C-alpha positions, -999 to 999 in steps of 0.1 A, spaced: -175 -199 85 -144 -192 105 -138 -190 142 -119 -184 171 -116 -206 200 -106 -192 237 -100 -216 271 -98 -191 294 -103 -149 293 -77 -135 277 -68 -101 266 -76 -108 227 -111 -110 237 -118 -75 244 -113 -73 204 -128 -100 191 -154 -80 173 -122 -72 155 -111 -107 140 -126 -116 106 -109 -136 75 -82 -157 106 -92 -191 109 -79 -186 150 -82 -220 176 -73 -214 211 -88 -239 238 -129 -240 239 -153 -214 235 -163 -196 200 -162 -167 188 -169 -156 156 -141 -136 139 -141 -104 119 -109 -89 103 -68 -90 106 -51 -78 130 -18 -51 133 8 -49 154 17 -22 175 36 7 156 72 -4 159 67 -39 146 47 -26 116 77 -3 106 99 -31 112 79 -58 95 71 -34 68 103 -23 58 108 -8 18 120 -32 -3 160 -29 -20 158 -28 -56 164 -62 -74 199 -59 -99 205 -72 -135 239 -79 -151 241 -75 -185 258 -106 -208 291 -82 -213 292 -75 -172 292 -34 -184 257 -27 -174 239 -28 -143 202 -30 -146 182 -10 -115 144 -21 -107 126 -7 -81 99 -34 -63 69 -32 -49 66 -36 -9 49 -72 4 16 -78 -18 -20 -75 -8 -38 -109 3 -59 -98 -27 -31 -108 -49 -28 -142 -31 -66 -144 -32 -69 -143 -72 -79 -175 -90 -52 -205 -90 -50 -239 -105 -30 -264 -87 -19 -295 -115 8 -316 -115 24 -300 -86 26 -265 -106 5 -234 -92 -1 -214 -119 -27 -177 -123 -52 -192 -152 -57 -162 -168 -20 -145 -173 -7 -180 -177 22 -171 -152 29 -184 -120 6 -170 -94 14 -148 -72 35 -126 -91 49 -91 -81 62 -69 -109 85 -43 -105 82 -4 -110 107 16 -122 139 7 -149 175 23 -144 201 13 -169 238 22 -150 271 17 -163 294 -3 -145 325 18 -148 315 50 -148 283 55 -126 266 68 -152 227 63 -150 198 61 -172 162 61 -164 135 44 -186 101 55 -179 76 22 -185 54 18 -212 21 40 -207 0 11 -203 24 -6 -178 16 -19 -143 52 -32 -142 78 -52 -157 89 -91 -149 113 -114 -168 144 -95 -179 172 -114 -203 200 -103 -217 209 -107 -256 241 -131 -253 264 -99 -269 247 -73 -278 235 -46 -253 201 -57 -254 178 -70 -234 138 -80 -234 109 -82 -207 75 -84 -205 52 -57 -193 15 -61 -176 -9 -44 -195 -27 -22 -169 -60 -36 -162 -60 -64 -188 -45 -101 -188 -24 -100 -210 17 -95 -209 35 -78 -237 71 -80 -252 96 -52 -250 135 -45 -259 157 -23 -250 191 -16 -270 220 7 -271 219 25 -297 241 62 -303 253 58 -267 219 58 -251 189 30 -243 160 27 -261 130 9 -257 104 -3 -282 76 -29 -280 85 -62 -300 52 -61 -326 57 -92 -345 36 -112 -314 4 -97 -320 -26 -106 -300 -8 -140 -294 -6 -147 -255 28 -158 -240 34 -190 -215 53 -186 -186 40 -212 -170 68 -236 -170 93 -211 -166 103 -177 -188 82 -177 -221 116 -168 -241 150 -171 -244 172 -156 -272 192 -184 -294 227 -189 -285 240 -167 -317 213 -140 -305 198 -141 -341 166 -149 -325 144 -151 -299 121 -180 -293 91 -174 -278 65 -202 -261 26 -187 -274 -6 -201 -265 -13 -220 -302 -35 -204 -329 -67 -215 -326 -70 -230 -293 -98 -232 -268 -102 -194 -251 -118 -214 -221 -105 -247 -201 -126 -275 -204 -153 -274 -180 -158 -298 -150 -184 -327 -152 -202 -336 -128 -187 -367 -120 -154 -381 -136 -159 -412 -131 -138 -435 -104 -101 -423 -100 -83 -455 -108 -44 -465 -100 -26 -500 -100 6 -516 -95 9 -545 -118 20 -573 -108 56 -578 -102 59 -543 -110 93 -527 -101 91 -504 -65 83 -469 -65 85 -453 -35 74 -416 -36 76 -387 -11 42 -371 2 39 -339 -30 11 -320 -31 -9 -307 -60 -5 -336 -79 -26 -349 -109 -63 -369 -97 -83 -377 -126 -90 -371 -162 -101 -335 -159 -70 -328 -142 -52 -339 -175 -75 -326 -201 -69 -290 -178 -31 -297 -180 -29 -299 -215 -55 -268 -221 -30 -244 -200 6 -258 -210 3 -264 -245 22 -242 -262 34 -235 -297 74 -221 -303 79 -189 -326 107 -174 -334 112 -138 -339 141 -122 -360 161 -96 -337 168 -78 -363 142 -53 -375 138 -48 -417 126 -20 -431 91 -18 -416 104 -20 -382 90 -57 -375 95 -88 -384 69 -115 -390 74 -139 -366 81 -178 -378 63 -210 -366 88 -237 -357 73 -259 -381 86 -290 -354 59 -283 -331 27 -285 -351 -2 -279 -335 20 -278 -299 36 -296 -269 38 -291 -236 74 -286 -232 93 -293 -205 125 -277 -212 141 -261 -242 182 -259 -250 200 -239 -277 232 -254 -294 261 -232 -294 262 -225 -333 224 -217 -328 208 -243 -355 196 -269 -330 170 -274 -302 170 -299 -274 138 -302 -263 116 -321 -238 86 -327 -246 60 -348 -221 48 -374 -230 31 -394 -202 12 -381 -176 13 -396 -138 -11 -395 -104 21 -400 -79 53 -372 -93 51 -339 -103 53 -329 -139 94 -329 -135 93 -365 -135 62 -373 -160 73 -398 -194 91 -371 -222 105 -377 -250 139 -357 -259 145 -347 -294 168 -327 -316 148 -300 -341 167 -285 -370 161 -242 -369 171 -243 -408 145 -270 -422 114 -293 -406 135 -323 -397 138 -336 -359 153 -366 -345 142 -389 -315 171 -388 -291 152 -408 -265 119 -420 -250 117 -415 -210 90 -431 -192 72 -416 -162 100 -414 -131 82 -429 -105 104 -457 -94 136 -438 -78 145 -452 -47 143 -428 -14 184 -435 -6 199 -396 -15 225 -421 -31 200 -429 -56 190 -414 -91 168 -423 -119 173 -452 -135 172 -440 -169 194 -415 -187 197 -376 -176 207 -344 -175 206 -340 -211 225 -304 -225 245 -293 -253 285 -290 -246 296 -258 -244 324 -261 -262 312 -279 -297 288 -267 -320 261 -292 -318 270 -322 -292 252 -337 -268 261 -345 -234 238 -370 -208 248 -391 -179 231 -430 -175 230 -450 -143 251 -477 -143 237 -493 -114 202 -486 -122 199 -458 -103 204 -478 -68 227 -476 -43 220 -510 -29 230 -524 -66 268 -531 -73 284 -510 -93 292 -519 -129 333 -522 -133 337 -501 -105 312 -471 -115 280 -463 -109 276 -435 -132 286 -427 -170 288 -395 -186 279 -397 -225 280 -378 -256 265 -381 -288 277 -358 -320 252 -342 -348 267 -351 -379 260 -324 -404 271 -330 -441 289 -299 -455 278 -298 -487 241 -304 -483 238 -296 -446 218 -331 -444 225 -338 -407 221 -377 -384 223 -384 -352 260 -402 -342 262 -432 -321 264 -427 -285 308 -424 -272 313 -423 -230 332 -398 -220 339 -413 -187 325 -429 -159 321 -421 -120 330 -448 -88 298 -421 -70 268 -403 -81 273 -378 -109 265 -341 -100 280 -313 -121 299 -307 -151 317 -271 -160 336 -268 -189 363 -248 -200 367 -228 -233 399 -248 -244 378 -279 -238 388 -288 -207 365 -298 -181 353 -301 -144 336 -330 -129 317 -336 -96 307 -366 -79 292 -373 -42 283 -401 -20 258 -387 5 259 -415 30 292 -401 43 282 -370 30 319 -368 7 326 -353 -29 351 -354 -57 364 -331 -82 388 -340 -111 401 -320 -142 386 -344 -172 407 -336 -206 394 -325 -238 368 -350 -252 373 -380 -228 408 -381 -220 424 -391 -186 405 -377 -159 429 -362 -122 413 -365 -90 418 -323 -76 401 -334 -44 382 -355 -22 369 -342 10 336 -338 33 312 -311 23 302 -308 56 335 -294 63 335 -255 52 371 -248 66 386 -267 46 361 -256 12 384 -250 -17 347 -230 -29 341 -232 -65 351 -225 -102 342 -190 -111 322 -194 -142 311 -163 -168 288 -163 -202 308 -166 -234 296 -147 -266 279 -180 -276 248 -176 -239 274 -205 -228 288 -208 -195 322 -215 -191 353 -218 -166 369 -182 -161 416 -193 -169 435 -166 -163 461 -196 -183 453 -228 -199 467 -246 -168 453 -227 -136 413 -211 -133 399 -186 -106 378 -203 -77 354 -185 -49 341 -196 -18 328 -182 13 357 -185 32 340 -205 64 366 -198 97 365 -196 130 362 -158 127 332 -164 105 327 -162 67 352 -139 45 345 -149 14 376 -152 -10 389 -153 -49 416 -177 -58 437 -193 -82 441 -228 -87 471 -238 -104 473 -276 -113 502 -277 -141 521 -299 -124 507 -332 -123 516 -342 -89 500 -314 -69 480 -282 -70 490 -247 -61 463 -223 -48 469 -183 -48 449 -162 -28 442 -130 -47 409 -115 -28 395 -122 9 366 -103 26 384 -77 47 396 -95 77 380 -83 112 398 -61 141 395 -87 166 408 -124 162 439 -142 153 442 -148 112 465 -176 96 488 -158 71 486 -183 50 449 -179 40 453 -143 37 463 -120 2 496 -124 -6 508 -150 27 507 -120 42 484 -109 74 465 -77 69 473 -42 84 441 -29 75 411 -47 98 375 -36 97 345 -52 107 324 -57 80 311 -84 61 320 -84 18 310 -106 -10 325 -116 -40 299 -109 -69 319 -116 -106 350 -106 -124 345 -87 -154 364 -95 -185 393 -78 -182 401 -102 -153 413 -72 -131 381 -55 -122 352 -67 -105 321 -65 -85 318 -71 -44 291 -64 -21 299 -46 15 280 -46 49 280 -42 83 262 -43 115 252 -8 111 251 0 75 233 -25 48 244 -43 19 259 -19 -15 281 -29 -45 313 -17 -51 336 -23 -88 374 -25 -73 404 -40 -91 429 -70 -79 458 -46 -88 445 -16 -68 422 -4 -43 406 19 -63 370 11 -61 338 31 -75 302 24 -51 278 13 -74 245 16 -55 236 37 -22 207 16 -4 196 33 28 189 15 61 155 -3 51 150 -8 93 161 25 114 142 12 141 169 -14 146 199 8 148 213 3 184 208 -36 183 238 -56 191 249 -86 172 274 -108 187 286 -142 173 289 -163 206 306 -200 214 296 -222 237 293 -263 240 275 -288 240 277 -312 275 290 -340 251 318 -318 237 305 -306 205 312 -267 195 281 -246 198 275 -212 182 244 -187 179 241 -148 170 233 -129 205 210 -102 199 203 -71 229 182 -43 226 196 -7 225 208 5 256 208 -25 271 215 -18 306 231 -52 316 200 -68 334 183 -100 326 157 -102 296 131 -122 283 148 -144 258 137 -159 222 156 -187 212 152 -196 173 166 -224 151 168 -248 127 185 -285 133 208 -296 108 220 -333 103 256 -336 98 277 -371 99 311 -354 113 309 -341 146 338 -316 141 325 -300 112 289 -293 132 308 -272 151 324 -249 125 311 -213 127 289 -204 98 279 -169 83 293 -136 98 291 -108 129 295 -87 108 266 -91 85 241 -64 88 214 -64 116 179 -66 95 154 -85 98 130 -105 77 94 -111 81 107 -149 92 132 -132 116 128 -131 154 152 -101 155 123 -77 159 117 -82 196 152 -70 200 143 -36 196 115 -45 221 137 -51 249 144 -89 242 177 -109 238 174 -131 210 194 -168 205 193 -166 167 206 -192 146 216 -215 177 229 -247 170 214 -277 172 235 -298 149 226 -339 153 250 -358 144 249 -396 133 288 -407 129 301 -436 112 277 -462 104 249 -439 135 217 -424 117 219 -384 130 177 -390 133 184 -422 157 189 -396 188 173 -369 174 152 -358 207 182 -363 230 205 -339 204 182 -311 204 174 -308 239 214 -309 248 218 -281 219 187 -261 235 193 -266 272 239 -257 262 219 -225 247 202 -212 275 225 -222 304 252 -195 282 227 -172 278 218 -175 315 258 -170 321 260 -143 301 233 -125 329 216 -116 294 191 -140 300 159 -150 328 152 -184 327 116 -175 339 111 -157 310 125 -176 280 104 -185 248 117 -209 216 105 -211 180 114 -217 141 95 -217 111 93 -255 92 115 -283 101 121 -256 135 88 -256 142 91 -294 147 116 -289 168 100 -262 192 77 -289 197 102 -315 208 121 -290 230 82 -284 251 75 -323 250 112 -330 262 122 -298 283 105 -276 310 131 -245 294 108 -228 279 74 -209 290 62 -208 255 70 -220 219 64 -204 183 61 -230 161 48 -220 123 44 -241 93 59 -272 111 51 -315 106 49 -332 136 36 -367 130 60 -386 110 36 -411 99 21 -387 75 54 -382 58 63 -427 54 87 -423 25 116 -399 44 118 -364 56 143 -338 56 182 -354 54 165 -389 66 163 -412 35 149 -442 51 114 -452 51 93 -458 80 94 -496 75 130 -496 77 127 -475 107 98 -472 122 110 -464 161 126 -433 147 97 -421 128 74 -424 159 97 -411 184 105 -383 160 65 -376 155 57 -349 185 22 -358 183 34 -391 201 46 -371 234 18 -349 238 13 -366 270 49 -359 280 47 -325 273 15 -323 294 34 -334 325 64 -309 324 72 -295 353 67 -261 331 44 -271 305 51 -242 279 23 -232 259 24 -234 222 14 -209 193 6 -231 160 5 -209 131 3 -224 95 -8 -214 59 -41 -229 47 -23 -232 11 8 -249 25 27 -267 -10 57 -280 5 56 -317 8 65 -325 41 41 -300 65 3 -301 50 -17 -281 67 -31 -310 83 1 -312 106 -9 -283 124 -45 -291 128 -41 -328 140 -12 -321 166 -33 -289 178 -65 -314 187 -39 -332 203 -25 -303 225 -67 -294 227 -72 -334 242 -48 -327 270 -57 -293 279 -23 -280 269 -24 -242 265 -24 -231 231 -33 -216 197 -37 -224 163 -39 -196 133 -48 -206 94 -35 -176 74 -62 -179 42 -40 -184 11 -4 -185 25 15 -207 17 52 -223 32 65 -191 32 39 -162 37 36 -130 10 7 -109 21 7 -79 43 -19 -88 64 -9 -120 71 24 -112 82 11 -82 106 -12 -106 115 16 -129 122 38 -107 141 4 -95 163 -2 -134 170 34 -138 181 38 -108 198 3 -112 220 17 -148 230 48 -132 240 36 -104 259 30 -126 287 67 -130 296 71 -93 290 52 -89 319 58 -120 342 93 -108 351 94 -122 389 74 -153 377 90 -187 393 93 -211 365 
């Protein structure tokens, strides 16, 4: 039974007979509920825009695959049976992640000519999913959902005689592919075969039946055990029945399908003999030569950590024989310290060296993964290689000795290679937000520091190496010369983000030189720095648009960008570094024409302590310069650098559109919107940001309201504040500690930090290390203060009943609402059936819009009300 609860007469009571399936709590008088609600036609159009097609690029970057995707799914999709095991949620019948929808059309477009070919989907298809491209040929495969059946079929599309043709891959016959743990198939690196995960032959058709009782579920900590802190994960295994179900659903066999058709048009699939009756695979990688597989096989289960941290065996399998070798056997990884400078004490990040035919690379913590331990010879992480030794005559093979490639003073982050064997290796130190990038000579020679910097400083970011897929399905850094590489970045600046493409030359051992090759067009207004423009010269052709770099084609001259403006949606173009010539690849229409006329401005102001702040100010169409009800929407972020906290992020020239989670819809209704108003929480030096969290967000919110008032766009008597997740948490604090807002909207938030005792958000201390911070940062502890504010803002709480996020269990909103109710604070709790942390169903999102609109409507009506 579902119900709504009210304290005082409310307009919603007039339509109580329409309410259904939404658990709504509002004060204290019970009403039966009967149906979802829908907002006004204007909001309905805004919340249900057509969805832009998805785009996929072929491996050779010559072809663009365009797929139309359906709008929001029905609640019926979300209500379908779902299993929740070991942190994985999946459809037990389709053997896919749950709640998947499918593309309903397939068009292939040549990048250079723009020529298109629309392919008709299979006659029995409800839609397609999981497009995967051949590493070196104009060919791709996809899965098709069979109409009215719980089954996906496999197809391939290939360019033959200048036309694309589609064909079902018959060798699978009735074997069911398993997508629960990712796409069920992948090409071998040489492209000769497709590897497919399928349900084992002669596997039971039904999962283990749940017994009346499995007996006590017992966990224990042995004497002298290592410390094993863990976050508040959801959907963990609970008992032996869960273990049996996990084995049933995730066990697969691996099959190899020859992609070269024989005379009969198909080739029988071959079972990879090493997999026997099946394993629970965690990952699968193919060596660049195409002969060997690097597999991670689940061995030990856990009731305290999710699937990815289960015990595993790392093995090498030979596709040319039945041989396999155990590389390492790793236990359950449940002993990682909470610090973000911590990592597993076991070997991690296994992959093949992309420049070698068959060499392994992996990382190993030298300090036990704990930053509280001393480094070993000044190093915390080591990167190691291990070669597969193949005897040329017999083709027999063994695994060679482990060799140290390089040691790192900080924690290993990433390793990327050039085709020459040159490598770029990244390390980081979380406690002060610093990162380093090194050039590493082939085969573990000397390393050279490229930079050491704070990743919070967006203005000074050099970007990241541009990578591109090679013919053996490996990604490489793109090098125009042996001593240079391309870099791409967001191009943050005081005028907003202006993405760029650079060439970084490092031939001089003592310095590097950067040449800017392309940058997003400069806005019409604002001062520019010539040294950061193309050719070192100020541009004369300036436009108020936002452009992003997408990819560089293989000629290293042609490249793909996207372009948008405040009134023009994002579309894609093919252009060249050497000329202004361009080809428009897409022509997507405005999905929300009701937002035309909404103005957007990036505004600047200061906190009372001098920290620079920004916000995106949206004003309604035909704005008449009068104060409006104003909705403030934000998400707090932590910083170690006060100057970095004040840097501009985003661009005011991006297309004005609104996702389901956005507050911008209300600008079309006449509201002023201060979206993404900056709420930095700063802790410089040894100070921890969260120790002064409340004081800092109050300063930030006060500055935002004062700015909007000074502009004359905001009626201070009619201010509302809202946010999702951490923004919901913020909303509760601002209502508890200020009288700035008459109303609040908090979606899918957390309000009691004692329920997340092993760290949360960017806080990496436990409640036992920082008890005062945890208590003070819990809005639940401030409800009495909330009730005594000069103006007690009312609060709308919305939460998905199936929220999977580790820190925002639905109980958080339920308990907080109970506290609000205890103090008589005007509030409303809406629990959305079947919804997770982000909402998906058409009915849910329209009902959310209706709830928010009704909640804010009183501020539209109270123009002359006093605070």
